PQR file with spaces between the fields and no chain letter, atoms N, CA, C, O and H, PARSE charges and radii, in Angstrom:
ATOM       1  N    MET     1      20.431  -47.419  242.509 -0.4000 1.5000
ATOM       2  CA   MET     1      20.642  -48.615  241.709 -0.0000 2.0000
ATOM       3  C    MET     1      20.611  -48.247  240.231  0.5500 1.7000
ATOM       4  O    MET     1      19.637  -47.684  239.730 -0.5500 1.4000
ATOM       5  N    LYS     2      21.669  -48.569  239.569 -0.4000 1.5000
ATOM       6  CA   LYS     2      21.757  -48.330  238.130 -0.0000 2.0000
ATOM       7  C    LYS     2      21.284  -49.592  237.411  0.5500 1.7000
ATOM       8  O    LYS     2      21.674  -50.703  237.772 -0.5500 1.4000
ATOM       9  H    LYS     2      22.460  -49.026  239.976  0.4000 1.0000
ATOM      10  N    LYS     3      20.448  -49.416  236.399 -0.4000 1.5000
ATOM      11  CA   LYS     3      19.959  -50.565  235.652 -0.0000 2.0000
ATOM      12  C    LYS     3      21.118  -51.270  234.964  0.5500 1.7000
ATOM      13  O    LYS     3      21.997  -50.631  234.386 -0.5500 1.4000
ATOM      14  H    LYS     3      20.131  -48.514  236.106  0.4000 1.0000
ATOM      15  N    ASN     4      21.107  -52.615  235.036 -0.4000 1.5000
ATOM      16  CA   ASN     4      22.164  -53.374  234.367 -0.0000 2.0000
ATOM      17  C    ASN     4      21.606  -54.577  233.599  0.5500 1.7000
ATOM      18  O    ASN     4      22.334  -55.517  233.280 -0.5500 1.4000
ATOM      19  H    ASN     4      20.393  -53.135  235.506  0.4000 1.0000
ATOM      20  N    MET     5      20.301  -54.530  233.309 -0.4000 1.5000
ATOM      21  CA   MET     5      19.666  -55.612  232.546 -0.0000 2.0000
ATOM      22  C    MET     5      18.940  -55.033  231.336  0.5500 1.7000
ATOM      23  O    MET     5      18.181  -54.070  231.451 -0.5500 1.4000
ATOM      24  H    MET     5      19.709  -53.767  233.568  0.4000 1.0000
ATOM      25  N    GLY     6      19.184  -55.629  230.188 -0.4000 1.5000
ATOM      26  CA   GLY     6      18.491  -55.221  228.977 -0.0000 2.0000
ATOM      27  C    GLY     6      17.126  -55.890  228.865  0.5500 1.7000
ATOM      28  O    GLY     6      16.786  -56.763  229.663 -0.5500 1.4000
ATOM      29  H    GLY     6      19.801  -56.411  230.095  0.4000 1.0000
ATOM      30  N    ASN     7      16.352  -55.475  227.873 -0.4000 1.5000
ATOM      31  CA   ASN     7      14.992  -56.001  227.709 -0.0000 2.0000
ATOM      32  C    ASN     7      14.972  -57.495  227.414  0.5500 1.7000
ATOM      33  O    ASN     7      14.129  -58.217  227.948 -0.5500 1.4000
ATOM      34  H    ASN     7      16.629  -54.765  227.225  0.4000 1.0000
ATOM      35  N    LEU     8      15.878  -57.967  226.578 -0.4000 1.5000
ATOM      36  CA   LEU     8      15.910  -59.394  226.249 -0.0000 2.0000
ATOM      37  C    LEU     8      16.201  -60.222  227.490  0.5500 1.7000
ATOM      38  O    LEU     8      15.579  -61.262  227.709 -0.5500 1.4000
ATOM      39  H    LEU     8      16.563  -57.381  226.144  0.4000 1.0000
ATOM      40  N    ASP     9      17.132  -59.770  228.288 -0.4000 1.5000
ATOM      41  CA   ASP     9      17.477  -60.454  229.534 -0.0000 2.0000
ATOM      42  C    ASP     9      16.271  -60.506  230.472  0.5500 1.7000
ATOM      43  O    ASP     9      16.016  -61.529  231.108 -0.5500 1.4000
ATOM      44  H    ASP     9      17.637  -58.926  228.110  0.4000 1.0000
ATOM      45  N    ARG    10      15.542  -59.412  230.554 -0.4000 1.5000
ATOM      46  CA   ARG    10      14.355  -59.358  231.419 -0.0000 2.0000
ATOM      47  C    ARG    10      13.279  -60.337  230.949  0.5500 1.7000
ATOM      48  O    ARG    10      12.668  -61.034  231.759 -0.5500 1.4000
ATOM      49  H    ARG    10      15.750  -58.581  230.037  0.4000 1.0000
ATOM      50  N    VAL    11      13.055  -60.385  229.644 -0.4000 1.5000
ATOM      51  CA   VAL    11      12.027  -61.282  229.095 -0.0000 2.0000
ATOM      52  C    VAL    11      12.417  -62.745  229.314  0.5500 1.7000
ATOM      53  O    VAL    11      11.577  -63.567  229.678 -0.5500 1.4000
ATOM      54  H    VAL    11      13.552  -59.820  228.986  0.4000 1.0000
ATOM      55  N    ILE    12      13.680  -63.063  229.093 -0.4000 1.5000
ATOM      56  CA   ILE    12      14.143  -64.441  229.287 -0.0000 2.0000
ATOM      57  C    ILE    12      13.949  -64.861  230.736  0.5500 1.7000
ATOM      58  O    ILE    12      13.501  -65.977  231.000 -0.5500 1.4000
ATOM      59  H    ILE    12      14.363  -62.395  228.797  0.4000 1.0000
ATOM      60  N    ARG    13      14.280  -63.979  231.683 -0.4000 1.5000
ATOM      61  CA   ARG    13      14.097  -64.300  233.101 -0.0000 2.0000
ATOM      62  C    ARG    13      12.622  -64.516  233.444  0.5500 1.7000
ATOM      63  O    ARG    13      12.292  -65.423  234.209 -0.5500 1.4000
ATOM      64  H    ARG    13      14.643  -63.073  231.469  0.4000 1.0000
ATOM      65  N    LEU    14      11.735  -63.689  232.886 -0.4000 1.5000
ATOM      66  CA   LEU    14      10.305  -63.854  233.155 -0.0000 2.0000
ATOM      67  C    LEU    14       9.775  -65.168  232.583  0.5500 1.7000
ATOM      68  O    LEU    14       8.947  -65.827  233.211 -0.5500 1.4000
ATOM      69  H    LEU    14      12.004  -62.953  232.265  0.4000 1.0000
ATOM      70  N    VAL    15      10.247  -65.548  231.404 -0.4000 1.5000
ATOM      71  CA   VAL    15       9.827  -66.813  230.794 -0.0000 2.0000
ATOM      72  C    VAL    15      10.316  -67.989  231.636  0.5500 1.7000
ATOM      73  O    VAL    15       9.563  -68.932  231.881 -0.5500 1.4000
ATOM      74  H    VAL    15      10.920  -65.012  230.895  0.4000 1.0000
ATOM      75  N    ILE    16      11.562  -67.939  232.076 -0.4000 1.5000
ATOM      76  CA   ILE    16      12.097  -69.011  232.926 -0.0000 2.0000
ATOM      77  C    ILE    16      11.311  -69.101  234.225  0.5500 1.7000
ATOM      78  O    ILE    16      10.994  -70.200  234.680 -0.5500 1.4000
ATOM      79  H    ILE    16      12.173  -67.173  231.877  0.4000 1.0000
ATOM      80  N    ALA    17      10.995  -67.959  234.827 -0.4000 1.5000
ATOM      81  CA   ALA    17      10.217  -67.951  236.070 -0.0000 2.0000
ATOM      82  C    ALA    17       8.841  -68.563  235.852  0.5500 1.7000
ATOM      83  O    ALA    17       8.363  -69.325  236.692 -0.5500 1.4000
ATOM      84  H    ALA    17      11.253  -67.067  234.458  0.4000 1.0000
ATOM      85  N    ALA    18       8.201  -68.238  234.732 -0.4000 1.5000
ATOM      86  CA   ALA    18       6.883  -68.796  234.437 -0.0000 2.0000
ATOM      87  C    ALA    18       6.948  -70.313  234.247  0.5500 1.7000
ATOM      88  O    ALA    18       6.060  -71.037  234.696 -0.5500 1.4000
ATOM      89  H    ALA    18       8.590  -67.620  234.050  0.4000 1.0000
ATOM      90  N    VAL    19       7.991  -70.784  233.586 -0.4000 1.5000
ATOM      91  CA   VAL    19       8.163  -72.228  233.383 -0.0000 2.0000
ATOM      92  C    VAL    19       8.367  -72.927  234.726  0.5500 1.7000
ATOM      93  O    VAL    19       7.779  -73.980  234.971 -0.5500 1.4000
ATOM      94  H    VAL    19       8.713  -70.195  233.221  0.4000 1.0000
ATOM      95  N    LEU    20       9.193  -72.350  235.596 -0.4000 1.5000
ATOM      96  CA   LEU    20       9.435  -72.954  236.903 -0.0000 2.0000
ATOM      97  C    LEU    20       8.157  -73.026  237.736  0.5500 1.7000
ATOM      98  O    LEU    20       7.877  -74.049  238.361 -0.5500 1.4000
ATOM      99  H    LEU    20       9.670  -71.494  235.397  0.4000 1.0000
ATOM     100  N    VAL    21       7.392  -71.953  237.743 -0.4000 1.5000
ATOM     101  CA   VAL    21       6.128  -71.958  238.485 -0.0000 2.0000
ATOM     102  C    VAL    21       5.151  -72.958  237.868  0.5500 1.7000
ATOM     103  O    VAL    21       4.414  -73.634  238.586 -0.5500 1.4000
ATOM     104  H    VAL    21       7.620  -71.122  237.235  0.4000 1.0000
ATOM     105  N    GLY    22       5.147  -73.051  236.542 -0.4000 1.5000
ATOM     106  CA   GLY    22       4.290  -74.028  235.869 -0.0000 2.0000
ATOM     107  C    GLY    22       4.641  -75.455  236.248  0.5500 1.7000
ATOM     108  O    GLY    22       3.752  -76.282  236.447 -0.5500 1.4000
ATOM     109  H    GLY    22       5.746  -72.502  235.959  0.4000 1.0000
ATOM     110  N    LEU    23       5.931  -75.750  236.349 -0.4000 1.5000
ATOM     111  CA   LEU    23       6.354  -77.091  236.762 -0.0000 2.0000
ATOM     112  C    LEU    23       5.898  -77.403  238.179  0.5500 1.7000
ATOM     113  O    LEU    23       5.517  -78.533  238.484 -0.5500 1.4000
ATOM     114  H    LEU    23       6.653  -75.078  236.187  0.4000 1.0000
ATOM     115  N    ILE    24       5.940  -76.397  239.037 -0.4000 1.5000
ATOM     116  CA   ILE    24       5.525  -76.608  240.427 -0.0000 2.0000
ATOM     117  C    ILE    24       4.020  -76.865  240.504  0.5500 1.7000
ATOM     118  O    ILE    24       3.584  -77.793  241.185 -0.5500 1.4000
ATOM     119  H    ILE    24       6.249  -75.479  238.789  0.4000 1.0000
ATOM     120  N    PHE    25       3.229  -76.050  239.811 -0.4000 1.5000
ATOM     121  CA   PHE    25       1.774  -76.217  239.869 -0.0000 2.0000
ATOM     122  C    PHE    25       1.281  -77.459  239.133  0.5500 1.7000
ATOM     123  O    PHE    25       0.188  -77.952  239.414 -0.5500 1.4000
ATOM     124  H    PHE    25       3.583  -75.296  239.257  0.4000 1.0000
ATOM     125  N    ALA    26       2.077  -77.967  238.193 -0.4000 1.5000
ATOM     126  CA   ALA    26       1.716  -79.190  237.488 -0.0000 2.0000
ATOM     127  C    ALA    26       2.169  -80.428  238.257  0.5500 1.7000
ATOM     128  O    ALA    26       2.005  -81.551  237.782 -0.5500 1.4000
ATOM     129  H    ALA    26       2.964  -77.566  237.965  0.4000 1.0000
ATOM     130  N    ASN    27       2.736  -80.224  239.439 -0.4000 1.5000
ATOM     131  CA   ASN    27       3.226  -81.301  240.297 -0.0000 2.0000
ATOM     132  C    ASN    27       4.317  -82.140  239.637  0.5500 1.7000
ATOM     133  O    ASN    27       4.469  -83.322  239.945 -0.5500 1.4000
ATOM     134  H    ASN    27       2.870  -79.311  239.825  0.4000 1.0000
ATOM     135  N    VAL    28       5.062  -81.539  238.746 -0.4000 1.5000
ATOM     136  CA   VAL    28       6.213  -82.216  238.157 -0.0000 2.0000
ATOM     137  C    VAL    28       7.368  -82.208  239.158  0.5500 1.7000
ATOM     138  O    VAL    28       8.158  -83.149  239.233 -0.5500 1.4000
ATOM     139  H    VAL    28       4.939  -80.579  238.496  0.4000 1.0000
ATOM     140  N    VAL    29       7.441  -81.110  239.929 -0.4000 1.5000
ATOM     141  CA   VAL    29       8.478  -80.940  240.939 -0.0000 2.0000
ATOM     142  C    VAL    29       7.785  -80.796  242.285  0.5500 1.7000
ATOM     143  O    VAL    29       6.814  -80.050  242.416 -0.5500 1.4000
ATOM     144  H    VAL    29       6.799  -80.346  239.869  0.4000 1.0000
ATOM     145  N    GLU    30       8.286  -81.513  243.281 -0.4000 1.5000
ATOM     146  CA   GLU    30       7.657  -81.469  244.602 -0.0000 2.0000
ATOM     147  C    GLU    30       8.709  -81.342  245.692  0.5500 1.7000
ATOM     148  O    GLU    30       9.902  -81.520  245.446 -0.5500 1.4000
ATOM     149  H    GLU    30       9.074  -82.119  243.175  0.4000 1.0000
ATOM     150  N    GLY    31       8.259  -81.038  246.884 -0.4000 1.5000
ATOM     151  CA   GLY    31       9.132  -81.031  248.058 -0.0000 2.0000
ATOM     152  C    GLY    31      10.088  -79.855  248.105  0.5500 1.7000
ATOM     153  O    GLY    31       9.770  -78.741  247.692 -0.5500 1.4000
ATOM     154  H    GLY    31       7.290  -80.894  247.084  0.4000 1.0000
ATOM     155  N    THR    32      11.265  -80.143  248.621 -0.4000 1.5000
ATOM     156  CA   THR    32      12.276  -79.110  248.822 -0.0000 2.0000
ATOM     157  C    THR    32      12.698  -78.473  247.508  0.5500 1.7000
ATOM     158  O    THR    32      12.919  -77.263  247.453 -0.5500 1.4000
ATOM     159  H    THR    32      11.523  -81.048  248.957  0.4000 1.0000
ATOM     160  N    LEU    33      12.814  -79.257  246.459 -0.4000 1.5000
ATOM     161  CA   LEU    33      13.194  -78.716  245.158 -0.0000 2.0000
ATOM     162  C    LEU    33      12.157  -77.708  244.666  0.5500 1.7000
ATOM     163  O    LEU    33      12.517  -76.706  244.048 -0.5500 1.4000
ATOM     164  H    LEU    33      12.635  -80.240  246.503  0.4000 1.0000
ATOM     165  N    ALA    34      10.899  -77.956  244.926 -0.4000 1.5000
ATOM     166  CA   ALA    34       9.837  -77.031  244.523 -0.0000 2.0000
ATOM     167  C    ALA    34       9.984  -75.697  245.244  0.5500 1.7000
ATOM     168  O    ALA    34       9.776  -74.641  244.647 -0.5500 1.4000
ATOM     169  H    ALA    34      10.606  -78.770  245.428  0.4000 1.0000
ATOM     170  N    ILE    35      10.335  -75.741  246.507 -0.4000 1.5000
ATOM     171  CA   ILE    35      10.523  -74.509  247.279 -0.0000 2.0000
ATOM     172  C    ILE    35      11.711  -73.723  246.735  0.5500 1.7000
ATOM     173  O    ILE    35      11.638  -72.503  246.590 -0.5500 1.4000
ATOM     174  H    ILE    35      10.504  -76.599  246.992  0.4000 1.0000
ATOM     175  N    ILE    36      12.794  -74.415  246.437 -0.4000 1.5000
ATOM     176  CA   ILE    36      13.979  -73.758  245.884 -0.0000 2.0000
ATOM     177  C    ILE    36      13.658  -73.122  244.537  0.5500 1.7000
ATOM     178  O    ILE    36      14.052  -71.986  244.273 -0.5500 1.4000
ATOM     179  H    ILE    36      12.853  -75.406  246.556  0.4000 1.0000
ATOM     180  N    LEU    37      12.950  -73.849  243.690 -0.4000 1.5000
ATOM     181  CA   LEU    37      12.594  -73.307  242.372 -0.0000 2.0000
ATOM     182  C    LEU    37      11.640  -72.128  242.494  0.5500 1.7000
ATOM     183  O    LEU    37      11.704  -71.198  241.690 -0.5500 1.4000
ATOM     184  H    LEU    37      12.630  -74.773  243.904  0.4000 1.0000
ATOM     185  N    LEU    38      10.766  -72.153  243.475 -0.4000 1.5000
ATOM     186  CA   LEU    38       9.848  -71.037  243.702 -0.0000 2.0000
ATOM     187  C    LEU    38      10.627  -69.792  244.131  0.5500 1.7000
ATOM     188  O    LEU    38      10.307  -68.683  243.703 -0.5500 1.4000
ATOM     189  H    LEU    38      10.714  -72.908  244.128  0.4000 1.0000
ATOM     190  N    VAL    39      11.624  -69.968  244.955 -0.4000 1.5000
ATOM     191  CA   VAL    39      12.470  -68.838  245.367 -0.0000 2.0000
ATOM     192  C    VAL    39      13.229  -68.292  244.165  0.5500 1.7000
ATOM     193  O    VAL    39      13.302  -67.078  243.975 -0.5500 1.4000
ATOM     194  H    VAL    39      11.884  -70.869  245.303  0.4000 1.0000
ATOM     195  N    VAL    40      13.795  -69.180  243.353 -0.4000 1.5000
ATOM     196  CA   VAL    40      14.520  -68.747  242.153 -0.0000 2.0000
ATOM     197  C    VAL    40      13.585  -67.990  241.205  0.5500 1.7000
ATOM     198  O    VAL    40      13.965  -66.959  240.649 -0.5500 1.4000
ATOM     199  H    VAL    40      13.735  -70.166  243.507  0.4000 1.0000
ATOM     200  N    ALA    41      12.377  -68.495  241.022 -0.4000 1.5000
ATOM     201  CA   ALA    41      11.403  -67.821  240.162 -0.0000 2.0000
ATOM     202  C    ALA    41      11.063  -66.440  240.715  0.5500 1.7000
ATOM     203  O    ALA    41      10.906  -65.485  239.955 -0.5500 1.4000
ATOM     204  H    ALA    41      12.068  -69.332  241.474  0.4000 1.0000
ATOM     205  N    GLY    42      10.951  -66.337  242.027 -0.4000 1.5000
ATOM     206  CA   GLY    42      10.668  -65.041  242.648 -0.0000 2.0000
ATOM     207  C    GLY    42      11.802  -64.050  242.440  0.5500 1.7000
ATOM     208  O    GLY    42      11.567  -62.877  242.151 -0.5500 1.4000
ATOM     209  H    GLY    42      11.078  -67.113  242.645  0.4000 1.0000
ATOM     210  N    VAL    43      13.025  -64.525  242.588 -0.4000 1.5000
ATOM     211  CA   VAL    43      14.190  -63.660  242.378 -0.0000 2.0000
ATOM     212  C    VAL    43      14.260  -63.224  240.911  0.5500 1.7000
ATOM     213  O    VAL    43      14.517  -62.054  240.624 -0.5500 1.4000
ATOM     214  H    VAL    43      13.216  -65.478  242.823  0.4000 1.0000
ATOM     215  N    PHE    44      14.036  -64.143  239.999 -0.4000 1.5000
ATOM     216  CA   PHE    44      14.046  -63.796  238.573 -0.0000 2.0000
ATOM     217  C    PHE    44      12.978  -62.752  238.257  0.5500 1.7000
ATOM     218  O    PHE    44      13.231  -61.804  237.514 -0.5500 1.4000
ATOM     219  H    PHE    44      13.827  -65.093  240.232  0.4000 1.0000
ATOM     220  N    THR    45      11.796  -62.927  238.818 -0.4000 1.5000
ATOM     221  CA   THR    45      10.704  -61.990  238.573 -0.0000 2.0000
ATOM     222  C    THR    45      11.037  -60.615  239.148  0.5500 1.7000
ATOM     223  O    THR    45      10.860  -59.597  238.479 -0.5500 1.4000
ATOM     224  H    THR    45      11.590  -63.697  239.422  0.4000 1.0000
ATOM     225  N    LEU    46      11.514  -60.589  240.379 -0.4000 1.5000
ATOM     226  CA   LEU    46      11.849  -59.317  241.023 -0.0000 2.0000
ATOM     227  C    LEU    46      12.946  -58.580  240.263  0.5500 1.7000
ATOM     228  O    LEU    46      12.826  -57.383  240.002 -0.5500 1.4000
ATOM     229  H    LEU    46      11.658  -61.416  240.922  0.4000 1.0000
ATOM     230  N    THR    47      14.004  -59.284  239.911 -0.4000 1.5000
ATOM     231  CA   THR    47      15.098  -58.632  239.194 -0.0000 2.0000
ATOM     232  C    THR    47      14.664  -58.171  237.804  0.5500 1.7000
ATOM     233  O    THR    47      15.191  -57.183  237.291 -0.5500 1.4000
ATOM     234  H    THR    47      14.101  -60.257  240.123  0.4000 1.0000
ATOM     235  N    SER    48      13.717  -58.869  237.191 -0.4000 1.5000
ATOM     236  CA   SER    48      13.207  -58.445  235.886 -0.0000 2.0000
ATOM     237  C    SER    48      12.428  -57.148  235.992  0.5500 1.7000
ATOM     238  O    SER    48      12.556  -56.275  235.134 -0.5500 1.4000
ATOM     239  H    SER    48      13.290  -59.671  237.607  0.4000 1.0000
ATOM     240  N    PHE    49      11.625  -57.014  237.030 -0.4000 1.5000
ATOM     241  CA   PHE    49      10.815  -55.807  237.183 -0.0000 2.0000
ATOM     242  C    PHE    49      11.638  -54.584  237.563  0.5500 1.7000
ATOM     243  O    PHE    49      11.293  -53.469  237.173 -0.5500 1.4000
ATOM     244  H    PHE    49      11.521  -57.724  237.727  0.4000 1.0000
ATOM     245  N    ILE    50      12.711  -54.767  238.310 -0.4000 1.5000
ATOM     246  CA   ILE    50      13.519  -53.609  238.696 -0.0000 2.0000
ATOM     247  C    ILE    50      14.720  -53.397  237.770  0.5500 1.7000
ATOM     248  O    ILE    50      15.453  -52.420  237.925 -0.5500 1.4000
ATOM     249  H    ILE    50      12.992  -55.673  238.627  0.4000 1.0000
ATOM     250  N    SER    51      14.924  -54.286  236.826 -0.4000 1.5000
ATOM     251  CA   SER    51      16.014  -54.200  235.830 -0.0000 2.0000
ATOM     252  C    SER    51      17.395  -54.130  236.474  0.5500 1.7000
ATOM     253  O    SER    51      18.298  -53.474  235.955 -0.5500 1.4000
ATOM     254  H    SER    51      14.329  -55.080  236.700  0.4000 1.0000
ATOM     255  N    PHE    52      17.549  -54.800  237.589 -0.4000 1.5000
ATOM     256  CA   PHE    52      18.826  -54.782  238.295 -0.0000 2.0000
ATOM     257  C    PHE    52      19.123  -56.166  238.842  0.5500 1.7000
ATOM     258  O    PHE    52      18.286  -56.780  239.504 -0.5500 1.4000
ATOM     259  H    PHE    52      16.816  -55.333  238.010  0.4000 1.0000
ATOM     260  N    CYS    53      20.333  -56.655  238.557 -0.4000 1.5000
ATOM     261  CA   CYS    53      20.771  -57.944  239.064 -0.0000 2.0000
ATOM     262  C    CYS    53      22.033  -57.734  239.904  0.5500 1.7000
ATOM     263  O    CYS    53      23.066  -57.332  239.368 -0.5500 1.4000
ATOM     264  H    CYS    53      21.014  -56.157  238.020  0.4000 1.0000
ATOM     265  N    PRO    54      21.965  -58.002  241.215 -0.5600 1.5000
ATOM     266  CA   PRO    54      23.144  -57.817  242.061  0.2800 2.0000
ATOM     267  C    PRO    54      24.336  -58.670  241.631  0.5500 1.7000
ATOM     268  O    PRO    54      25.482  -58.241  241.766 -0.5500 1.4000
ATOM     269  N    LEU    55      24.081  -59.859  241.118 -0.4000 1.5000
ATOM     270  CA   LEU    55      25.168  -60.722  240.664 -0.0000 2.0000
ATOM     271  C    LEU    55      25.921  -60.087  239.492  0.5500 1.7000
ATOM     272  O    LEU    55      27.143  -60.203  239.404 -0.5500 1.4000
ATOM     273  H    LEU    55      23.150  -60.207  241.008  0.4000 1.0000
ATOM     274  N    TYR    56      25.200  -59.422  238.600 -0.4000 1.5000
ATOM     275  CA   TYR    56      25.849  -58.731  237.486 -0.0000 2.0000
ATOM     276  C    TYR    56      26.798  -57.656  238.011  0.5500 1.7000
ATOM     277  O    TYR    56      27.879  -57.462  237.456 -0.5500 1.4000
ATOM     278  H    TYR    56      24.207  -59.327  238.671  0.4000 1.0000
ATOM     279  N    THR    57      26.405  -56.962  239.070 -0.4000 1.5000
ATOM     280  CA   THR    57      27.250  -55.929  239.656 -0.0000 2.0000
ATOM     281  C    THR    57      28.540  -56.537  240.185  0.5500 1.7000
ATOM     282  O    THR    57      29.624  -55.996  239.966 -0.5500 1.4000
ATOM     283  H    THR    57      25.527  -57.120  239.521  0.4000 1.0000
ATOM     284  N    LEU    58      28.421  -57.664  240.883 -0.4000 1.5000
ATOM     285  CA   LEU    58      29.611  -58.320  241.421 -0.0000 2.0000
ATOM     286  C    LEU    58      30.555  -58.794  240.318  0.5500 1.7000
ATOM     287  O    LEU    58      31.776  -58.765  240.476 -0.5500 1.4000
ATOM     288  H    LEU    58      27.540  -58.103  241.061  0.4000 1.0000
ATOM     289  N    LEU    59      29.974  -59.230  239.200 -0.4000 1.5000
ATOM     290  CA   LEU    59      30.781  -59.741  238.090 -0.0000 2.0000
ATOM     291  C    LEU    59      31.212  -58.648  237.115  0.5500 1.7000
ATOM     292  O    LEU    59      32.007  -58.903  236.211 -0.5500 1.4000
ATOM     293  H    LEU    59      28.982  -59.253  239.072  0.4000 1.0000
ATOM     294  N    GLY    60      30.689  -57.426  237.293 -0.4000 1.5000
ATOM     295  CA   GLY    60      31.027  -56.340  236.384 -0.0000 2.0000
ATOM     296  C    GLY    60      30.400  -56.483  235.015  0.5500 1.7000
ATOM     297  O    GLY    60      30.969  -56.036  234.018 -0.5500 1.4000
ATOM     298  H    GLY    60      30.043  -57.219  238.027  0.4000 1.0000
ATOM     299  N    PHE    61      29.230  -57.104  234.955 -0.4000 1.5000
ATOM     300  CA   PHE    61      28.550  -57.384  233.697 -0.0000 2.0000
ATOM     301  C    PHE    61      27.308  -56.533  233.587  0.5500 1.7000
ATOM     302  O    PHE    61      26.691  -56.195  234.597 -0.5500 1.4000
ATOM     303  H    PHE    61      28.768  -57.467  235.765  0.4000 1.0000
ATOM     304  N    SER    62      26.932  -56.180  232.355 -0.4000 1.5000
ATOM     305  CA   SER    62      25.695  -55.444  232.109 -0.0000 2.0000
ATOM     306  C    SER    62      25.150  -55.837  230.748  0.5500 1.7000
ATOM     307  O    SER    62      25.891  -55.853  229.765 -0.5500 1.4000
ATOM     308  H    SER    62      27.433  -56.455  231.534  0.4000 1.0000
ATOM     309  N    SER    63      23.874  -56.152  230.679 -0.4000 1.5000
ATOM     310  CA   SER    63      23.251  -56.450  229.391 -0.0000 2.0000
ATOM     311  C    SER    63      22.399  -55.281  228.919  0.5500 1.7000
ATOM     312  O    SER    63      21.689  -55.380  227.918 -0.5500 1.4000
ATOM     313  H    SER    63      23.272  -56.138  231.477  0.4000 1.0000
ATOM     314  N    CYS    64      22.479  -54.185  229.644 -0.4000 1.5000
ATOM     315  CA   CYS    64      21.732  -52.975  229.299 -0.0000 2.0000
ATOM     316  C    CYS    64      22.470  -52.272  228.148  0.5500 1.7000
ATOM     317  O    CYS    64      23.693  -52.135  228.186 -0.5500 1.4000
ATOM     318  H    CYS    64      23.056  -54.105  230.457  0.4000 1.0000
ATOM     319  N    PRO    65      21.725  -51.831  227.131 -0.5600 1.5000
ATOM     320  CA   PRO    65      22.397  -51.171  226.014  0.2800 2.0000
ATOM     321  C    PRO    65      23.067  -49.868  226.468  0.5500 1.7000
ATOM     322  O    PRO    65      22.573  -49.173  227.356 -0.5500 1.4000
ATOM     323  N    VAL    66      24.197  -49.559  225.839 -0.4000 1.5000
ATOM     324  CA   VAL    66      24.956  -48.349  226.177 -0.0000 2.0000
ATOM     325  C    VAL    66      24.302  -47.144  225.505  0.5500 1.7000
ATOM     326  O    VAL    66      24.032  -47.149  224.304 -0.5500 1.4000
ATOM     327  H    VAL    66      24.598  -50.123  225.118  0.4000 1.0000
ATOM     328  N    LYS    67      24.056  -46.113  226.312 -0.4000 1.5000
ATOM     329  CA   LYS    67      23.475  -44.871  225.767 -0.0000 2.0000
ATOM     330  C    LYS    67      24.589  -43.977  225.269  0.5500 1.7000
ATOM     331  O    LYS    67      25.627  -43.831  225.914 -0.5500 1.4000
ATOM     332  H    LYS    67      24.276  -46.108  227.287  0.4000 1.0000
ATOM     333  N    LYS    68      24.353  -43.367  224.084 -0.4000 1.5000
ATOM     334  CA   LYS    68      25.378  -42.482  223.505 -0.0000 2.0000
ATOM     335  C    LYS    68      25.006  -41.040  223.737  0.5500 1.7000
ATOM     336  O    LYS    68      25.738  -40.140  223.327 -0.5500 1.4000
ATOM     337  H    LYS    68      23.509  -43.485  223.560  0.4000 1.0000
């Protein structure tokens, strides 16, 4: 797996994941939507830690800086 996520992208995903989990624990979101958001937060967290997004590969996109 080649890294395709830059640091800013990783931080933004972690912040979004934290906000989603916060909404769930604050009981702002409940039921099926809470489960979906928890899965999305998990995917965002996982992809942030491994610096790889499969969707970026499919789209041919990379936010990782180019090494010279």
